Each structure stands twice: as structure tokens, then as C-alpha cells.
N, C-alpha and C positions, 0 to 999 in steps of 0.2 A: 217320491224317491227318497227324501230324507228320512221318512218314517221307516222305510224298508231297511235302510242302512243302520238306523238305531236299533231296530228289532234284531237284525243279524248280529250286531255287535253285542247286544245284551244276551242273546242266546249263547254265543260263543263264550262270553265271559262267565256265564253261569255254569257252563259245562266245565270250563277250566278250573273254576274255584270249587266245584263240587267234588272233583277228584282229589281227595285229601292225600297228602303224602304220608308215608309210613311213620315218620317222626311224630305226627300229630296223634297217632293211634297207639303206637308202641315205641317206647324210648330205646335207645341203644343199650342202656344198662339193663333194661328188662329182657331184651333179646339175648344179651350175653348171659344173663342169669338162667334163661331157659335152656341154652345150650349146655352150660355147666351142669345143670340139674339133669339134663337128658344124657350127657356123656360121662358123668362121674360114676365110676364102677366101684366095686368093693376094694379094688387095688388101684391106688393112685388118684391124683387130683388133676382135673382138666385145667389147662392154662390157655387163655384166649391170646392168640398171636396177633390177629388183626380183625378189624370190622370195616366193611365197606357197604355202601348203599347203592343198589342198582335195580332198576325196574321195580321200584317200590317194595324192595325186599332187602333184608340184611344178609350179607354174605360174611360168615364168620369162620375164620381159620382157627383151629384149636390143636392142642397137643397134650398128651398124657405121657410124660417121659417115663414114669415108673411102670407103666403098662406097655410101653413102646408102641403107642398108637398116635396117629395124627390124621387130620382130615379137614374137610370143609362142609359146613352145614348152611342151609338157607332157611331163614325164619321169615314167614310172611306176617302181614299185619294182624292176623288172627292168633299169632303165637305158635303156629304149626311149624314143625321142624322137618325139613327134607334133607337127606344126606346127599351131597353132591360128590364127595370124594371121601374115601375111608381107607387107611393103610395100617397094617400091623407089621412091625419089623420082622 
């Protein structure tokens, strides 16, 4: 019985530790840099408004005042950008 409990505990522990968080793969600064590079147009500069981490992804709110755009992008641990929200004045 004790061996079974130890095996179950070790199995669960290894599963939990193997699920690496996004911070260990991609830093917040790298994610912000990816969004700035992705969103900077010929006109205006993108400013990062906020960064949050949710479901192992960075959620980045950005704004380009000169081009009258703003939105929210999601960056996964592979550095891929998905547009969540995008608005033009």
C-alpha cells in the first residue's frame, strides 16, 4: 500500500514539474519585444500598456497613438502572436 502511494505521488509530481511555465521559456521582455516588432508600422511606434500572464500565455495590451490603433495580442511560449482585439479610431 505504501509503495502504491509513493508511486502515485511521484507520478503526479513529475507531471506537475514537467509542465514548465511560460516564464521559463519566454521572458516578459521577449514577449513585449515580439509584439512591438509585430505591431510597429511605417507610421508610429507601439507602446506596451500592460502585460499579464494567463493560461501559460502573455496577454499584452498595446497602443500606437500616432496611427490611432490599439489592441490586445496573445504571445505563446513559442513566440507566436495571436490577435485577441484590434481597433482603429
